[in-house]
C-alpha positions, 0 to 999 in steps of 0.5 A, a space after each residue: 499499500 506504500 505505492 499509493 502515496 507515490 501516485 497522483 492526487 486523482 488516483 489517490 482519490 479514486 481508489 479511496 472512493 472505491 474503497 469506501 463504496 465497496 465498504 458501504 456496499 459490503 464488497 469485500 473483493 474486486 475483479 482482477 482481470 478482464 473476465 471478472 470485470 466484464 461479469 461484475 459490470 454485467 451484474 451492476 448493469 442488471 442490478 441497476 435495471 432491476 432497481 429502476 424497475 422497482 422504483 418505477 413501480 413504486 412511482 406508479 403505485 404512488 401516483 395511483 394512490 394520489 389519483 384515487 385520493 383526489 378522486 375521493 376529495 372531489 366526491 366529498 366536496 360534491 357531497 358536502 355541497 349537495 348536503 348544504 343545498 338540501 339544508 341538512 342539519 349540521 349534526 347529520 352532515 357531520 355524521 354522514 361525512 364521518 361515515 363516508 370517511 371511515 368507509 373510505 379509510 377501511 378501503 
């Protein structure tokens, strides 16, 4: 390891960055020749695609949840307007609202 200090600052930085990433990722060995490097690069590429797929699916699920919540809020606003226009007593309006919200939360 004494040869490390005889190299350029850029090489020292890149080597310490690689070591830090390996320590964080739990990788205790690194590829030694071209074949191992190719297999490792392929593994990293496939892992990146799998990660992208997982995060993409999460984004779609969260977007769908937001759309469902927005749809529910618009129906709740229409229901509130209808109850006010029907001149229902405030306590009945609140009971209806609570029941609808409780039902939606159970879904």
